C-alpha positions as CSV (number, residue, x, y, z in Angstrom):
1,M,-4.6,-1.1,21.9
2,Y,-1.8,1.3,22.4
3,G,0.1,3.3,19.9
4,S,-0.6,3.6,16.2
5,P,-0.8,0.9,13.6
6,D,2.3,0.2,11.6
7,L,0.4,-0.2,8.3
8,V,-3.0,0.9,7.0
9,I,-4.2,-0.2,3.5
10,E,-7.3,1.5,2.1
11,I,-9.2,0.4,-1.0
12,V,-10.6,3.4,-2.7
13,S,-14.3,3.0,-3.6
14,P,-15.8,4.4,-6.8
15,N,-18.0,6.5,-4.4
16,D,-15.0,8.0,-2.5
17,R,-14.2,11.6,-3.3
18,P,-10.9,13.4,-2.4
19,S,-12.9,15.2,0.3
20,D,-13.6,11.8,1.9
21,L,-9.9,10.6,1.7
22,L,-8.1,13.7,2.9
23,P,-9.5,13.7,6.5
24,L,-8.8,10.0,6.7
25,E,-5.2,10.5,5.6
26,A,-4.8,13.4,8.0
27,D,-6.0,11.1,10.9
28,Y,-3.6,8.4,10.0
29,R,-0.7,10.9,9.8
30,S,-1.7,12.5,13.1
31,I,-1.5,9.2,14.9
32,G,1.9,8.4,13.3
33,V,1.0,5.4,11.1
34,S,4.3,4.2,9.6
35,E,3.0,3.2,6.2
36,I,-0.3,4.2,4.4
37,V,-1.4,2.6,1.2
38,F,-4.3,3.7,-0.9
39,V,-5.3,1.2,-3.7
40,D,-7.4,2.8,-6.4
41,P,-8.9,0.2,-8.7
42,Q,-10.6,2.8,-10.9
43,K,-7.3,4.6,-11.6
44,K,-5.3,1.4,-11.4
45,R,-2.9,3.2,-9.1
46,V,-1.4,2.7,-5.7
47,R,-0.4,5.7,-3.5
48,H,2.2,4.7,-1.0
49,L,3.1,7.0,2.0
50,R,6.0,6.0,4.2
51,K,6.8,7.9,7.4
52,N,10.2,9.6,7.2
53,G,10.9,11.4,10.5
54,V,8.1,13.9,11.0
55,D,7.0,13.9,7.4
56,Y,6.0,11.3,4.8
57,D,7.6,10.2,1.5
58,E,4.9,9.7,-1.2
59,S,5.0,7.6,-4.3
60,F,2.5,6.7,-6.9
61,L,2.8,3.3,-8.5
62,T,1.0,2.0,-11.6
63,T,3.6,-0.7,-12.4
64,G,6.5,-2.3,-10.6
65,S,6.8,-3.6,-7.1
66,L,5.2,-2.4,-3.9
67,R,7.6,-3.2,-1.0
68,L,6.5,-2.6,2.6
69,V,9.0,-1.7,5.2
70,T,6.5,-2.6,8.0
71,V,6.2,-6.2,6.6
72,P,9.7,-7.3,5.9
73,G,9.9,-9.4,2.8
74,F,6.5,-8.4,1.6
75,V,6.5,-7.5,-2.1
76,I,3.6,-7.4,-4.5
77,E,3.5,-6.5,-8.2
78,V,1.2,-3.6,-8.6
79,E,-0.2,-5.0,-11.9
80,W,-1.4,-8.1,-9.9
81,L,-3.8,-5.8,-8.0
82,F,-5.6,-4.7,-11.2
83,D,-5.3,-7.7,-13.5
84,D,-8.5,-9.5,-14.3
85,N,-6.4,-12.6,-14.7
86,K,-5.2,-13.2,-11.2
87,P,-1.7,-14.6,-10.8
88,N,-1.1,-18.2,-9.8
89,P,-1.1,-18.5,-6.0
90,Y,1.9,-20.8,-6.0
91,E,4.0,-18.6,-8.2
92,T,3.0,-15.6,-6.2
93,T,4.0,-17.3,-3.0
94,Q,7.4,-18.3,-4.5
95,T,8.0,-14.8,-5.6
96,M,7.3,-13.4,-2.1
97,I,9.6,-16.1,-0.5
98,A,12.4,-15.3,-3.0
99,A,12.2,-11.6,-2.0
100,L,13.0,-12.7,1.6
101,N,16.4,-14.1,0.3
102,P,17.7,-11.5,-2.2
């Protein structure tokens, strides 16, 4: 494999400490990953890093939509990731398809 991945998604474990995640993030940044997503089920939060030139734009999401530039048309509601009542797969698919044709 050549080059860096376009997208990395990490699910944060209850056992992960910041000292575990910082070197991992540094590695991803050093190889130029375009988008890095950390999903933290305990904090019910998504941390989204998007490459912007030589630096990264960072956002924290607890609600709203996560849209990935590296996967055109991909959108997921952050609440879906943490809801015990998982969304209907058909409705979810329809929402994602609708996002392709704004």
